[in-house]
N, CA, C, O and CB atoms as a CASP TS submission, in Angstrom:
PFRMAT TS
TARGET T0000
AUTHOR 0000-0000-0000
METHOD Language model
MODEL 1
PARENT N/A
ATOM      1  N   MET     1      47.915  56.643  14.947  1.00  0.00           N
ATOM      2  CA  MET     1      47.903  58.030  14.530  1.00  0.00           C
ATOM      3  C   MET     1      48.856  58.872  15.369  1.00  0.00           C
ATOM      4  O   MET     1      48.623  60.071  15.523  1.00  0.00           O
ATOM      5  CB  MET     1      46.497  58.589  14.616  1.00  0.00           C
ATOM      6  N   ARG     2      49.878  58.314  15.897  1.00  0.00           N
ATOM      7  CA  ARG     2      50.815  59.060  16.715  1.00  0.00           C
ATOM      8  C   ARG     2      51.707  59.981  15.886  1.00  0.00           C
ATOM      9  O   ARG     2      52.295  60.916  16.430  1.00  0.00           O
ATOM     10  CB  ARG     2      51.666  58.108  17.513  1.00  0.00           C
ATOM     11  N   ASP     3      51.816  59.737  14.600  1.00  0.00           N
ATOM     12  CA  ASP     3      52.696  60.545  13.763  1.00  0.00           C
ATOM     13  C   ASP     3      52.055  61.845  13.303  1.00  0.00           C
ATOM     14  O   ASP     3      52.717  62.665  12.667  1.00  0.00           O
ATOM     15  CB  ASP     3      53.126  59.753  12.568  1.00  0.00           C
ATOM     16  N   VAL     4      50.801  62.046  13.606  1.00  0.00           N
ATOM     17  CA  VAL     4      50.107  63.256  13.197  1.00  0.00           C
ATOM     18  C   VAL     4      50.482  64.378  14.150  1.00  0.00           C
ATOM     19  O   VAL     4      50.353  64.245  15.367  1.00  0.00           O
ATOM     20  CB  VAL     4      48.570  63.040  13.168  1.00  0.00           C
ATOM     21  N   GLN     5      50.949  65.490  13.583  1.00  0.00           N
ATOM     22  CA  GLN     5      51.297  66.655  14.388  1.00  0.00           C
ATOM     23  C   GLN     5      50.511  67.853  13.885  1.00  0.00           C
ATOM     24  O   GLN     5      50.944  68.540  12.961  1.00  0.00           O
ATOM     25  CB  GLN     5      52.824  66.937  14.341  1.00  0.00           C
ATOM     26  N   PRO     6      49.349  68.107  14.494  1.00  0.00           N
ATOM     27  CA  PRO     6      48.539  69.232  14.027  1.00  0.00           C
ATOM     28  C   PRO     6      49.193  70.556  14.379  1.00  0.00           C
ATOM     29  O   PRO     6      49.945  70.666  15.347  1.00  0.00           O
ATOM     30  CB  PRO     6      47.134  69.167  14.625  1.00  0.00           C
ATOM     31  N   GLN     7      48.890  71.538  13.580  1.00  0.00           N
ATOM     32  CA  GLN     7      49.307  72.905  13.883  1.00  0.00           C
ATOM     33  C   GLN     7      48.032  73.681  14.167  1.00  0.00           C
ATOM     34  O   GLN     7      47.141  73.742  13.320  1.00  0.00           O
ATOM     35  CB  GLN     7      50.144  73.556  12.698  1.00  0.00           C
ATOM     36  N   VAL     8      47.938  74.267  15.334  1.00  0.00           N
ATOM     37  CA  VAL     8      46.723  74.922  15.784  1.00  0.00           C
ATOM     38  C   VAL     8      46.907  76.433  15.735  1.00  0.00           C
ATOM     39  O   VAL     8      47.928  76.965  16.171  1.00  0.00           O
ATOM     40  CB  VAL     8      46.348  74.464  17.206  1.00  0.00           C
ATOM     41  N   ILE     9      45.901  77.112  15.196  1.00  0.00           N
ATOM     42  CA  ILE     9      45.881  78.578  15.195  1.00  0.00           C
ATOM     43  C   ILE     9      44.673  79.002  16.009  1.00  0.00           C
ATOM     44  O   ILE     9      43.540  78.633  15.699  1.00  0.00           O
ATOM     45  CB  ILE     9      45.828  79.171  13.728  1.00  0.00           C
ATOM     46  N   ILE    10      44.922  79.778  17.047  1.00  0.00           N
ATOM     47  CA  ILE    10      43.848  80.301  17.884  1.00  0.00           C
ATOM     48  C   ILE    10      43.679  81.775  17.548  1.00  0.00           C
ATOM     49  O   ILE    10      44.632  82.551  17.608  1.00  0.00           O
ATOM     50  CB  ILE    10      44.149  80.093  19.412  1.00  0.00           C
ATOM     51  N   VAL    11      42.454  82.149  17.193  1.00  0.00           N
ATOM     52  CA  VAL    11      42.147  83.550  16.902  1.00  0.00           C
ATOM     53  C   VAL    11      41.315  84.079  18.056  1.00  0.00           C
ATOM     54  O   VAL    11      40.175  83.662  18.259  1.00  0.00           O
ATOM     55  CB  VAL    11      41.390  83.713  15.527  1.00  0.00           C
ATOM     56  N   ARG    12      41.896  84.996  18.807  1.00  0.00           N
ATOM     57  CA  ARG    12      41.180  85.622  19.919  1.00  0.00           C
ATOM     58  C   ARG    12      40.361  86.780  19.369  1.00  0.00           C
ATOM     59  O   ARG    12      40.880  87.653  18.673  1.00  0.00           O
ATOM     60  CB  ARG    12      42.166  86.112  21.033  1.00  0.00           C
ATOM     61  N   ILE    13      39.086  86.772  19.690  1.00  0.00           N
ATOM     62  CA  ILE    13      38.191  87.816  19.200  1.00  0.00           C
ATOM     63  C   ILE    13      37.560  88.498  20.401  1.00  0.00           C
ATOM     64  O   ILE    13      36.938  87.853  21.244  1.00  0.00           O
ATOM     65  CB  ILE    13      37.100  87.236  18.244  1.00  0.00           C
ATOM     66  N   GLY    14      37.730  89.809  20.464  1.00  0.00           N
ATOM     67  CA  GLY    14      37.135  90.580  21.547  1.00  0.00           C
ATOM     68  C   GLY    14      37.728  90.243  22.898  1.00  0.00           C
ATOM     69  O   GLY    14      38.942  90.093  23.035  1.00  0.00           O
ATOM     70  N   ARG    15      36.876  90.126  23.883  1.00  0.00           N
ATOM     71  CA  ARG    15      37.337  89.925  25.250  1.00  0.00           C
ATOM     72  C   ARG    15      37.478  88.455  25.621  1.00  0.00           C
ATOM     73  O   ARG    15      37.871  88.135  26.742  1.00  0.00           O
ATOM     74  CB  ARG    15      36.396  90.593  26.204  1.00  0.00           C
ATOM     75  N   TYR    16      37.164  87.566  24.700  1.00  0.00           N
ATOM     76  CA  TYR    16      37.204  86.145  25.014  1.00  0.00           C
ATOM     77  C   TYR    16      38.640  85.647  25.039  1.00  0.00           C
ATOM     78  O   TYR    16      39.386  85.823  24.076  1.00  0.00           O
ATOM     79  CB  TYR    16      36.380  85.345  24.000  1.00  0.00           C
ATOM     80  N   ALA    17      39.015  85.035  26.127  1.00  0.00           N
ATOM     81  CA  ALA    17      40.376  84.521  26.291  1.00  0.00           C
ATOM     82  C   ALA    17      40.334  82.993  26.255  1.00  0.00           C
ATOM     83  O   ALA    17      39.358  82.373  26.677  1.00  0.00           O
ATOM     84  CB  ALA    17      41.013  85.030  27.628  1.00  0.00           C
ATOM     85  N   CYS    18      41.372  82.423  25.763  1.00  0.00           N
ATOM     86  CA  CYS    18      41.460  80.969  25.672  1.00  0.00           C
ATOM     87  C   CYS    18      42.813  80.506  26.202  1.00  0.00           C
ATOM     88  O   CYS    18      43.418  79.577  25.666  1.00  0.00           O
ATOM     89  CB  CYS    18      41.252  80.493  24.211  1.00  0.00           C
ATOM     90  N   ALA    19      43.271  81.156  27.246  1.00  0.00           N
ATOM     91  CA  ALA    19      44.594  80.861  27.795  1.00  0.00           C
ATOM     92  C   ALA    19      44.698  79.419  28.266  1.00  0.00           C
ATOM     93  O   ALA    19      45.748  78.797  28.111  1.00  0.00           O
ATOM     94  CB  ALA    19      44.908  81.803  28.946  1.00  0.00           C
ATOM     95  N   GLN    20      43.630  78.880  28.836  1.00  0.00           N
ATOM     96  CA  GLN    20      43.667  77.509  29.333  1.00  0.00           C
ATOM     97  C   GLN    20      43.838  76.514  28.183  1.00  0.00           C
ATOM     98  O   GLN    20      44.600  75.554  28.299  1.00  0.00           O
ATOM     99  CB  GLN    20      42.387  77.194  30.122  1.00  0.00           C
ATOM    100  N   VAL    21      43.148  76.737  27.102  1.00  0.00           N
ATOM    101  CA  VAL    21      43.286  75.863  25.933  1.00  0.00           C
ATOM    102  C   VAL    21      44.690  75.970  25.351  1.00  0.00           C
ATOM    103  O   VAL    21      45.312  74.961  25.018  1.00  0.00           O
ATOM    104  CB  VAL    21      42.237  76.219  24.860  1.00  0.00           C
ATOM    105  N   GLU    22      45.177  77.183  25.234  1.00  0.00           N
ATOM    106  CA  GLU    22      46.523  77.409  24.697  1.00  0.00           C
ATOM    107  C   GLU    22      47.589  76.740  25.564  1.00  0.00           C
ATOM    108  O   GLU    22      48.507  76.105  25.044  1.00  0.00           O
ATOM    109  CB  GLU    22      46.807  78.913  24.587  1.00  0.00           C
ATOM    110  N   GLN    23      47.470  76.880  26.874  1.00  0.00           N
ATOM    111  CA  GLN    23      48.437  76.257  27.775  1.00  0.00           C
ATOM    112  C   GLN    23      48.370  74.737  27.714  1.00  0.00           C
ATOM    113  O   GLN    23      49.401  74.066  27.770  1.00  0.00           O
ATOM    114  CB  GLN    23      48.201  76.726  29.200  1.00  0.00           C
ATOM    115  N   SER    24      47.169  74.195  27.600  1.00  0.00           N
ATOM    116  CA  SER    24      47.018  72.733  27.497  1.00  0.00           C
ATOM    117  C   SER    24      47.676  72.204  26.229  1.00  0.00           C
ATOM    118  O   SER    24      48.325  71.158  26.253  1.00  0.00           O
ATOM    119  CB  SER    24      45.529  72.340  27.517  1.00  0.00           C
ATOM    120  N   LEU    25      47.511  72.914  25.136  1.00  0.00           N
ATOM    121  CA  LEU    25      48.132  72.503  23.871  1.00  0.00           C
ATOM    122  C   LEU    25      49.646  72.578  23.964  1.00  0.00           C
ATOM    123  O   LEU    25      50.346  71.688  23.479  1.00  0.00           O
ATOM    124  CB  LEU    25      47.634  73.378  22.712  1.00  0.00           C
ATOM    125  N   LYS    26      50.153  73.629  24.582  1.00  0.00           N
ATOM    126  CA  LYS    26      51.611  73.759  24.726  1.00  0.00           C
ATOM    127  C   LYS    26      52.181  72.671  25.622  1.00  0.00           C
ATOM    128  O   LYS    26      53.272  72.164  25.361  1.00  0.00           O
ATOM    129  CB  LYS    26      51.971  75.134  25.291  1.00  0.00           C
ATOM    130  N   ARG    27      51.454  72.303  26.680  1.00  0.00           N
ATOM    131  CA  ARG    27      51.909  71.205  27.543  1.00  0.00           C
ATOM    132  C   ARG    27      51.951  69.889  26.775  1.00  0.00           C
ATOM    133  O   ARG    27      52.800  69.035  27.030  1.00  0.00           O
ATOM    134  CB  ARG    27      50.991  71.069  28.771  1.00  0.00           C
ATOM    135  N   ALA    28      51.021  69.736  25.827  1.00  0.00           N
ATOM    136  CA  ALA    28      50.985  68.530  24.994  1.00  0.00           C
ATOM    137  C   ALA    28      51.964  68.629  23.826  1.00  0.00           C
ATOM    138  O   ALA    28      52.007  67.734  22.982  1.00  0.00           O
ATOM    139  CB  ALA    28      49.565  68.291  24.465  1.00  0.00           C
ATOM    140  N   GLN    29      52.748  69.701  23.768  1.00  0.00           N
ATOM    141  CA  GLN    29      53.756  69.963  22.737  1.00  0.00           C
ATOM    142  C   GLN    29      53.151  70.039  21.332  1.00  0.00           C
ATOM    143  O   GLN    29      53.738  69.578  20.353  1.00  0.00           O
ATOM    144  CB  GLN    29      54.827  68.882  22.774  1.00  0.00           C
ATOM    145  N   VAL    30      51.961  70.634  21.268  1.00  0.00           N
ATOM    146  CA  VAL    30      51.307  70.891  19.985  1.00  0.00           C
ATOM    147  C   VAL    30      51.681  72.306  19.563  1.00  0.00           C
ATOM    148  O   VAL    30      51.526  73.238  20.353  1.00  0.00           O
ATOM    149  CB  VAL    30      49.740  70.712  20.079  1.00  0.00           C
ATOM    150  N   PRO    31      52.173  72.493  18.327  1.00  0.00           N
ATOM    151  CA  PRO    31      52.504  73.851  17.878  1.00  0.00           C
ATOM    152  C   PRO    31      51.257  74.741  17.851  1.00  0.00           C
ATOM    153  O   PRO    31      50.260  74.409  17.209  1.00  0.00           O
ATOM    154  CB  PRO    31      53.155  73.808  16.477  1.00  0.00           C
ATOM    155  N   VAL    32      51.323  75.860  18.546  1.00  0.00           N
ATOM    156  CA  VAL    32      50.185  76.773  18.653  1.00  0.00           C
ATOM    157  C   VAL    32      50.617  78.170  18.251  1.00  0.00           C
ATOM    158  O   VAL    32      51.616  78.688  18.751  1.00  0.00           O
ATOM    159  CB  VAL    32      49.605  76.777  20.088  1.00  0.00           C
ATOM    160  N   ASP    33      49.865  78.775  17.351  1.00  0.00           N
ATOM    161  CA  ASP    33      50.041  80.182  17.016  1.00  0.00           C
ATOM    162  C   ASP    33      48.788  80.909  17.476  1.00  0.00           C
ATOM    163  O   ASP    33      47.673  80.470  17.194  1.00  0.00           O
ATOM    164  CB  ASP    33      50.299  80.390  15.475  1.00  0.00           C
ATOM    165  N   THR    34      48.967  82.018  18.183  1.00  0.00           N
ATOM    166  CA  THR    34      47.835  82.781  18.696  1.00  0.00           C
ATOM    167  C   THR    34      47.825  84.159  18.043  1.00  0.00           C
ATOM    168  O   THR    34      48.847  84.843  17.976  1.00  0.00           O
ATOM    169  CB  THR    34      47.899  82.903  20.246  1.00  0.00           C
ATOM    170  N   PHE    35      46.666  84.541  17.574  1.00  0.00           N
ATOM    171  CA  PHE    35      46.492  85.835  16.916  1.00  0.00           C
ATOM    172  C   PHE    35      45.324  86.545  17.585  1.00  0.00           C
ATOM    173  O   PHE    35      44.242  85.972  17.709  1.00  0.00           O
ATOM    174  CB  PHE    35      46.248  85.671  15.371  1.00  0.00           C
ATOM    175  N   THR    36      45.526  87.767  18.010  1.00  0.00           N
ATOM    176  CA  THR    36      44.461  88.558  18.615  1.00  0.00           C
ATOM    177  C   THR    36      43.864  89.458  17.545  1.00  0.00           C
ATOM    178  O   THR    36      44.536  90.347  17.023  1.00  0.00           O
ATOM    179  CB  THR    36      44.988  89.396  19.820  1.00  0.00           C
ATOM    180  N   PHE    37      42.607  89.223  17.226  1.00  0.00           N
ATOM    181  CA  PHE    37      41.923  90.004  16.203  1.00  0.00           C
ATOM    182  C   PHE    37      41.296  91.226  16.844  1.00  0.00           C
ATOM    183  O   PHE    37      40.449  91.109  17.730  1.00  0.00           O
ATOM    184  CB  PHE    37      40.854  89.158  15.478  1.00  0.00           C
ATOM    185  N   THR    38      41.714  92.398  16.395  1.00  0.00           N
ATOM    186  CA  THR    38      41.189  93.647  16.945  1.00  0.00           C
ATOM    187  C   THR    38      40.496  94.483  15.876  1.00  0.00           C
ATOM    188  O   THR    38      40.163  95.644  16.111  1.00  0.00           O
ATOM    189  CB  THR    38      42.313  94.454  17.586  1.00  0.00           C
ATOM    190  N   GLY    39      40.281  93.904  14.719  1.00  0.00           N
ATOM    191  CA  GLY    39      39.671  94.648  13.620  1.00  0.00           C
ATOM    192  C   GLY    39      38.161  94.661  13.709  1.00  0.00           C
ATOM    193  O   GLY    39      37.573  94.241  14.705  1.00  0.00           O
ATOM    194  N   ASP    40      37.551  95.150  12.655  1.00  0.00           N
ATOM    195  CA  ASP    40      36.107  95.203  12.593  1.00  0.00           C
ATOM    196  C   ASP    40      35.580  94.122  11.646  1.00  0.00           C
ATOM    197  O   ASP    40      36.345  93.319  11.112  1.00  0.00           O
ATOM    198  CB  ASP    40      35.640  96.596  12.141  1.00  0.00           C
ATOM    199  N   TYR    41      34.283  94.118  11.455  1.00  0.00           N
ATOM    200  CA  TYR    41      33.627  93.112  10.624  1.00  0.00           C
ATOM    201  C   TYR    41      34.179  93.099   9.198  1.00  0.00           C
ATOM    202  O   TYR    41      34.271  92.036   8.585  1.00  0.00           O
ATOM    203  CB  TYR    41      32.126  93.360  10.594  1.00  0.00           C
ATOM    204  N   TYR    42      34.539  94.244   8.673  1.00  0.00           N
ATOM    205  CA  TYR    42      34.982  94.330   7.289  1.00  0.00           C
ATOM    206  C   TYR    42      36.417  93.834   7.090  1.00  0.00           C
ATOM    207  O   TYR    42      36.792  93.467   5.977  1.00  0.00           O
ATOM    208  CB  TYR    42      34.868  95.751   6.810  1.00  0.00           C
ATOM    209  N   SER    43      37.210  93.820   8.143  1.00  0.00           N
ATOM    210  CA  SER    43      38.582  93.318   8.020  1.00  0.00           C
ATOM    211  C   SER    43      38.685  91.839   8.381  1.00  0.00           C
ATOM    212  O   SER    43      39.768  91.259   8.298  1.00  0.00           O
ATOM    213  CB  SER    43      39.517  94.128   8.908  1.00  0.00           C
ATOM    214  N   LEU    44      37.585  91.227   8.775  1.00  0.00           N
ATOM    215  CA  LEU    44      37.570  89.814   9.136  1.00  0.00           C
ATOM    216  C   LEU    44      38.021  88.901   7.990  1.00  0.00           C
ATOM    217  O   LEU    44      38.716  87.923   8.263  1.00  0.00           O
ATOM    218  CB  LEU    44      36.182  89.420   9.583  1.00  0.00           C
ATOM    219  N   PRO    45      37.666  89.161   6.718  1.00  0.00           N
ATOM    220  CA  PRO    45      38.151  88.294   5.632  1.00  0.00           C
ATOM    221  C   PRO    45      39.672  88.272   5.488  1.00  0.00           C
ATOM    222  O   PRO    45      40.218  87.363   4.863  1.00  0.00           O
ATOM    223  CB  PRO    45      37.546  88.736   4.330  1.00  0.00           C
ATOM    224  N   ASN    46      40.361  89.259   6.059  1.00  0.00           N
ATOM    225  CA  ASN    46      41.821  89.268   5.987  1.00  0.00           C
ATOM    226  C   ASN    46      42.446  88.148   6.812  1.00  0.00           C
ATOM    227  O   ASN    46      43.643  87.888   6.685  1.00  0.00           O
ATOM    228  CB  ASN    46      42.355  90.607   6.458  1.00  0.00           C
ATOM    229  N   LEU    47      41.666  87.485   7.646  1.00  0.00           N
ATOM    230  CA  LEU    47      42.167  86.360   8.432  1.00  0.00           C
ATOM    231  C   LEU    47      42.282  85.080   7.611  1.00  0.00           C
ATOM    232  O   LEU    47      42.994  84.156   8.003  1.00  0.00           O
ATOM    233  CB  LEU    47      41.265  86.120   9.622  1.00  0.00           C
ATOM    234  N   VAL    48      41.594  85.018   6.488  1.00  0.00           N
ATOM    235  CA  VAL    48      41.591  83.790   5.686  1.00  0.00           C
ATOM    236  C   VAL    48      43.004  83.367   5.274  1.00  0.00           C
ATOM    237  O   VAL    48      43.330  82.189   5.421  1.00  0.00           O
ATOM    238  CB  VAL    48      40.729  83.984   4.441  1.00  0.00           C
ATOM    239  N   PRO    49      43.862  84.263   4.767  1.00  0.00           N
ATOM    240  CA  PRO    49      45.228  83.817   4.431  1.00  0.00           C
ATOM    241  C   PRO    49      45.994  83.284   5.633  1.00  0.00           C
ATOM    242  O   PRO    49      46.809  82.372   5.493  1.00  0.00           O
ATOM    243  CB  PRO    49      46.006  84.959   3.814  1.00  0.00           C
ATOM    244  N   LEU    50      45.742  83.843   6.815  1.00  0.00           N
ATOM    245  CA  LEU    50      46.401  83.360   8.013  1.00  0.00           C
ATOM    246  C   LEU    50      45.980  81.930   8.321  1.00  0.00           C
ATOM    247  O   LEU    50      46.807  81.096   8.688  1.00  0.00           O
ATOM    248  CB  LEU    50      46.090  84.272   9.195  1.00  0.00           C
ATOM    249  N   LEU    51      44.700  81.654   8.170  1.00  0.00           N
ATOM    250  CA  LEU    51      44.180  80.327   8.487  1.00  0.00           C
ATOM    251  C   LEU    51      44.495  79.299   7.408  1.00  0.00           C
ATOM    252  O   LEU    51      44.441  78.099   7.675  1.00  0.00           O
ATOM    253  CB  LEU    51      42.690  80.397   8.695  1.00  0.00           C
ATOM    254  N   CYS    52      44.822  79.738   6.202  1.00  0.00           N
ATOM    255  CA  CYS    52      45.109  78.826   5.092  1.00  0.00           C
ATOM    256  C   CYS    52      46.596  78.693   4.804  1.00  0.00           C
ATOM    257  O   CYS    52      46.981  78.146   3.770  1.00  0.00           O
ATOM    258  CB  CYS    52      44.401  79.294   3.850  1.00  0.00           C
ATOM    259  N   GLN    53      47.418  79.179   5.692  1.00  0.00           N
ATOM    260  CA  GLN    53      48.853  79.135   5.439  1.00  0.00           C
ATOM    261  C   GLN    53      49.342  77.694   5.381  1.00  0.00           C
ATOM    262  O   GLN    53      48.787  76.821   6.047  1.00  0.00           O
ATOM    263  CB  GLN    53      49.615  79.913   6.519  1.00  0.00           C
ATOM    264  N   PRO    54      50.365  77.447   4.599  1.00  0.00           N
ATOM    265  CA  PRO    54      50.902  76.088   4.521  1.00  0.00           C
ATOM    266  C   PRO    54      51.582  75.701   5.829  1.00  0.00           C
ATOM    267  O   PRO    54      51.931  76.553   6.645  1.00  0.00           O
ATOM    268  CB  PRO    54      51.893  75.965   3.351  1.00  0.00           C
ATOM    269  N   SER    55      51.758  74.411   6.004  1.00  0.00           N
ATOM    270  CA  SER    55      52.416  73.939   7.221  1.00  0.00           C
ATOM    271  C   SER    55      53.903  74.264   7.148  1.00  0.00           C
ATOM    272  O   SER    55      54.411  74.666   6.101  1.00  0.00           O
ATOM    273  CB  SER    55      52.196  72.412   7.419  1.00  0.00           C
ATOM    274  N   ARG    56      54.579  74.090   8.244  1.00  0.00           N
ATOM    275  CA  ARG    56      56.021  74.342   8.279  1.00  0.00           C
ATOM    276  C   ARG    56      56.754  73.357   7.380  1.00  0.00           C
ATOM    277  O   ARG    56      57.763  73.701   6.765  1.00  0.00           O
ATOM    278  CB  ARG    56      56.555  74.249   9.719  1.00  0.00           C
ATOM    279  N   LEU    57      56.248  72.135   7.307  1.00  0.00           N
ATOM    280  CA  LEU    57      56.858  71.150   6.417  1.00  0.00           C
ATOM    281  C   LEU    57      56.699  71.573   4.961  1.00  0.00           C
ATOM    282  O   LEU    57      57.632  71.431   4.171  1.00  0.00           O
ATOM    283  CB  LEU    57      56.236  69.761   6.640  1.00  0.00           C
ATOM    284  N   ASP    58      55.526  72.092   4.599  1.00  0.00           N
ATOM    285  CA  ASP    58      55.316  72.576   3.232  1.00  0.00           C
ATOM    286  C   ASP    58      56.278  73.712   2.910  1.00  0.00           C
ATOM    287  O   ASP    58      56.834  73.760   1.812  1.00  0.00           O
ATOM    288  CB  ASP    58      53.863  73.042   3.040  1.00  0.00           C
ATOM    289  N   LEU    59      56.480  74.623   3.852  1.00  0.00           N
ATOM    290  CA  LEU    59      57.413  75.722   3.625  1.00  0.00           C
ATOM    291  C   LEU    59      58.838  75.208   3.472  1.00  0.00           C
ATOM    292  O   LEU    59      59.584  75.692   2.621  1.00  0.00           O
ATOM    293  CB  LEU    59      57.339  76.730   4.770  1.00  0.00           C
ATOM    294  N   LEU    60      59.219  74.234   4.288  1.00  0.00           N
ATOM    295  CA  LEU    60      60.548  73.648   4.186  1.00  0.00           C
ATOM    296  C   LEU    60      60.747  72.970   2.840  1.00  0.00           C
ATOM    297  O   LEU    60      61.795  73.122   2.213  1.00  0.00           O
ATOM    298  CB  LEU    60      60.777  72.652   5.313  1.00  0.00           C
ATOM    299  N   MET    61      59.745  72.225   2.398  1.00  0.00           N
ATOM    300  CA  MET    61      59.851  71.537   1.105  1.00  0.00           C
ATOM    301  C   MET    61      59.951  72.544  -0.045  1.00  0.00           C
ATOM    302  O   MET    61      60.671  72.304  -1.014  1.00  0.00           O
ATOM    303  CB  MET    61      58.638  70.604   0.890  1.00  0.00           C
ATOM    304  N   GLU    62      59.239  73.661   0.054  1.00  0.00           N
ATOM    305  CA  GLU    62      59.326  74.701  -0.973  1.00  0.00           C
ATOM    306  C   GLU    62      60.719  75.326  -0.995  1.00  0.00           C
ATOM    307  O   GLU    62      61.272  75.589  -2.062  1.00  0.00           O
ATOM    308  CB  GLU    62      58.261  75.788  -0.731  1.00  0.00           C
ATOM    309  N   ILE    63      61.273  75.558   0.175  1.00  0.00           N
ATOM    310  CA  ILE    63      62.628  76.119   0.251  1.00  0.00           C
ATOM    311  C   ILE    63      63.637  75.149  -0.329  1.00  0.00           C
ATOM    312  O   ILE    63      64.516  75.552  -1.091  1.00  0.00           O
ATOM    313  CB  ILE    63      62.999  76.460   1.703  1.00  0.00           C
ATOM    314  N   MET    64      63.525  73.885   0.017  1.00  0.00           N
ATOM    315  CA  MET    64      64.473  72.879  -0.463  1.00  0.00           C
ATOM    316  C   MET    64      64.359  72.658  -1.972  1.00  0.00           C
ATOM    317  O   MET    64      65.337  72.274  -2.614  1.00  0.00           O
ATOM    318  CB  MET    64      64.249  71.562   0.268  1.00  0.00           C
ATOM    319  N   ALA    65      63.180  72.897  -2.539  1.00  0.00           N
ATOM    320  CA  ALA    65      62.978  72.716  -3.979  1.00  0.00           C
ATOM    321  C   ALA    65      63.489  73.900  -4.789  1.00  0.00           C
ATOM    322  O   ALA    65      63.624  73.797  -6.008  1.00  0.00           O
ATOM    323  CB  ALA    65      61.507  72.498  -4.273  1.00  0.00           C
ATOM    324  N   THR    66      63.772  75.000  -4.146  1.00  0.00           N
ATOM    325  CA  THR    66      64.261  76.188  -4.845  1.00  0.00           C
ATOM    326  C   THR    66      65.741  75.992  -5.198  1.00  0.00           C
ATOM    327  O   THR    66      66.561  75.762  -4.309  1.00  0.00           O
ATOM    328  CB  THR    66      64.062  77.471  -3.970  1.00  0.00           C
ATOM    329  N   PRO    67      66.087  76.082  -6.485  1.00  0.00           N
ATOM    330  CA  PRO    67      67.487  75.872  -6.856  1.00  0.00           C
ATOM    331  C   PRO    67      68.378  76.995  -6.335  1.00  0.00           C
ATOM    332  O   PRO    67      67.974  78.157  -6.281  1.00  0.00           O
ATOM    333  CB  PRO    67      67.622  75.764  -8.374  1.00  0.00           C
ATOM    334  N   LEU    68      69.567  76.634  -5.965  1.00  0.00           N
ATOM    335  CA  LEU    68      70.542  77.614  -5.499  1.00  0.00           C
ATOM    336  C   LEU    68      71.128  78.351  -6.700  1.00  0.00           C
ATOM    337  O   LEU    68      71.269  77.765  -7.774  1.00  0.00           O
ATOM    338  CB  LEU    68      71.664  76.932  -4.668  1.00  0.00           C
ATOM    339  N   PRO    69      71.466  79.614  -6.534  1.00  0.00           N
ATOM    340  CA  PRO    69      72.083  80.334  -7.642  1.00  0.00           C
ATOM    341  C   PRO    69      73.477  79.771  -7.931  1.00  0.00           C
ATOM    342  O   PRO    69      74.196  79.342  -7.029  1.00  0.00           O
ATOM    343  CB  PRO    69      72.164  81.844  -7.328  1.00  0.00           C
ATOM    344  N   THR    70      73.826  79.789  -9.195  1.00  0.00           N
ATOM    345  CA  THR    70      75.169  79.315  -9.600  1.00  0.00           C
ATOM    346  C   THR    70      75.928  80.455 -10.245  1.00  0.00           C
ATOM    347  O   THR    70      75.338  81.408 -10.753  1.00  0.00           O
ATOM    348  CB  THR    70      75.074  78.104 -10.582  1.00  0.00           C
ATOM    349  N   ARG    71      77.235  80.342 -10.217  1.00  0.00           N
ATOM    350  CA  ARG    71      78.050  81.366 -10.866  1.00  0.00           C
ATOM    351  C   ARG    71      78.026  81.150 -12.375  1.00  0.00           C
ATOM    352  O   ARG    71      78.035  80.022 -12.868  1.00  0.00           O
ATOM    353  CB  ARG    71      79.507  81.338 -10.330  1.00  0.00           C
ATOM    354  N   GLY    72      77.996  82.242 -13.069  1.00  0.00           N
ATOM    355  CA  GLY    72      78.034  82.150 -14.519  1.00  0.00           C
ATOM    356  C   GLY    72      79.445  81.894 -15.022  1.00  0.00           C
ATOM    357  O   GLY    72      80.403  81.974 -14.252  1.00  0.00           O
ATOM    358  N   ASN    73      79.579  81.595 -16.276  1.00  0.00           N
ATOM    359  CA  ASN    73      80.907  81.398 -16.867  1.00  0.00           C
ATOM    360  C   ASN    73      81.621  82.740 -16.936  1.00  0.00           C
ATOM    361  O   ASN    73      81.080  83.713 -17.461  1.00  0.00           O
ATOM    362  CB  ASN    73      80.806  80.754 -18.286  1.00  0.00           C
ATOM    363  N   TRP    74      82.808  82.785 -16.416  1.00  0.00           N
ATOM    364  CA  TRP    74      83.563  84.030 -16.386  1.00  0.00           C
ATOM    365  C   TRP    74      84.346  84.154 -17.621  1.00  0.00           C
ATOM    366  O   TRP    74      85.061  85.140 -17.802  1.00  0.00           O
ATOM    367  CB  TRP    74      84.466  84.112 -15.189  1.00  0.00           C
TER
END
């Protein structure tokens, strides 16, 4: 399972810090995105799109699948 490259998203909520976990992941060369949530209970569902985002490979494949524009007949 050495070919697996997880992408980790850390959501900081309130005063809780996870700097040690974040630093350990970075030392292990695991891609880490950190988001500090400062909203209230009602804005918490807005985090779902952040947590469900496609991987970087998925984004690359979507970009590569998009046809390039061509010039029309002059």
